[in-house]
N, C-alpha and C positions, 0 to 999 in steps of 0.2 A: 594299200598301206593299213596296218592294224594299229589302232590307238590303244595302248595298254591302259588298263584300268577303266575303260568305258563301261564294260559289262558290270564290273564291281560297283561303279557309281550308280548305275541304273538299279541294281539290286538293292543297294542301300536306300535309294529314293523310294523304291517299292515298300521296303520294310518300314521306313519312316511313315509313309502314308498309311500303312496298315496299323501301325502303332497309334497314330493320331486318331484313326477311325475307332479303334478299340477304346481308347481313352474317352472319345466322344460318347460312345455307348455307355461307358461306366459312369460318367459324370452324373447323369440323372439319378442312377441308383445310389451313388454315394450321397448325393444331396438328400434323397428321400430317407436314407438311413440316418443321416445327421439330424434331419428334422424330427424323425421318429424318436431318436434318443433325447433330443432337446425337449420334446413334448412330454416326456415322462417325468421331468423335474416337477416337484411340488413346492410352491412357495409356502413357507411356514409362517409368514407374516404378511398380512394384506396391506400394510402401510397405513392403516387407519384405526385398527382396533386390536385388542388382545384376544380376539376370537381364536379358539384352538389352544389356548394357554390357560394355566391355572396357577395362581399364587399359593405358595406353601409357606406357612409360618408368618412372622411379622415383617412383611416386605412391602415396598411401594414401587411398582413399575407403571410407567405411563407410555403413551405414544407421543412422539415429538418429531415433527418434520420428517416423516417417513421412516422413523426409527423407533425401536423399543428402547425406552430409556429406563435404566436402573437408577432409581432416585435414592433410596435408602433402605435400611433394614438388614436383618440377618435371617436368611432362608433361601428360597429359590423359586424361580418361575419355570414350571415344567409344561411339556406338551400334554395334551389330553390323551394322545395315542402313545402306545409303546412301539418301538422299532427294533428290528434285528440287524440285518445287513443293509448297509446304506453308504452313500456318499453325501456328506453334508458340507455345504459351503456357506460362509457368513463373513461379514466384516464387523469389526468392533473398534471403538475409539474411547480411550480413557478420558475422563473429564476432570480428574483431580490428581494431585501428586500422590505418590505412594499408593497407586491404585491396586486393587485386588478383586478378582472375580474368577470365574471359571465356567467351562462348558461341560455339563454332565452328559454322559451317554450310557445306555444300558443300566440305568439307575432304578432302584426300587423306591418304595414309599416309606420304609422304616427309617427312623432317625430324626433328630431335631438338634439344631436348625437345618442340617443338611442330611442327605441320604447316607445311611451307614454303608460303607463298603462300595459306594458308587464310583465308577470310573470317571475321571475328570481331566480335561485339558486345562492346565493352569493358565490364567490370564493375569497373574500377579506381576508387578513391575519388574521384579528381579528373578522371576521364574517363568517368563512368558513362553508358552508352548510346551512346558513339561507335562509328562503323563503322571497322574496321581491316582491311587486307589485309596479311598477313605482319607486317611491322613498320612499315607506313606507314598513317597516318591518312587515311581517305578522306572521312569526314564527322565534323567535330569534335563533341565532346559538348556538349550544351546543357542537360542535366539535372543539377541539383545532386546531389552525393553524399548518401547517406542515413546517418544515425547508425548506429553499431554496434548490432546487435540489432534493427534495424527491417527489416521485409519490404518488398520492392518487386516489383511485377508487371510483366512484360514480355510483349509480343505481337509476334512477328516474322512478317511475311508475305513469302514469297519466291515469285515467279512469273516464269519466263523470266529476263530480264536485270534485273528490277526487284526491289526490296525496300523494305519500310517497317517502322518500329518505333514502337510505342506504349509509353510508360512510365507506369504507373498511370493508364491511360485517356487520356493526352495524347499527341498525335502528336509524336514526337521528330525524325524525318527521313524522307525518301523518296530513293531512289537508283535509277538506271537503267543502271548499267554493270557488272553482274555478268558474269563471264567463265567461270564453271564451271556446267555443267548439272546435275550431281549430285555428291553427296559425303556424308561423315559429319557427324553432329551430335556435338558434344563439349563438355565442360566443361574449361576450362583450369585447371591447377594451377600457382600461383606461390608455393607455400609459405605461403599465407595461408588460414586456415580460413573456410569458407562452408557454409551450408546451402541446399539446393535442394528444392523440393516442388511438388506439383500440376503436374507436367510432362506435357503432353499435346500431341498433334499431329494435324492434319487434313490429309491428302494432297489436293492439288488436281488 
């Protein structure tokens, strides 16, 4: 007597075992790849000092409980290095009402109190996440402002003439008309207190 499907079931079992074996062989390679990618991330803040950063114009930045704290002033805090293509992740938290700040990228040194023509991710209470160049909005903000005291996470990807921003894991915008190849990263000071933490960068 022939049992229909017996051969098919055996073949399926063999294929399943083969697939499991292949996945078992791939798992260490995937783990090594993930570890290698993770190891390329650079912390831009050591949690204790402002090493690697430089205050520009009349501003006060301090370290406070593993954060860079923007205290007061009109100017910006910039990195000592310039960057081209990168992924930048950071968290920020406004400490006062009607807050206003920003994250500069590919910025130059000319200009006072802020860099002339620098690209900026806006961190203003009613324009959170918008893209600005100099004083001109290039991509309007679509992200609602957060309450004072609430953390928000941003992920900025810059490559060639393109940039994209995610806010708390949601895509905010994509843009393809950047005109600067390299420049400084910086935190804008507009006399409104902010905390920044978990600042890290992956060069592409």
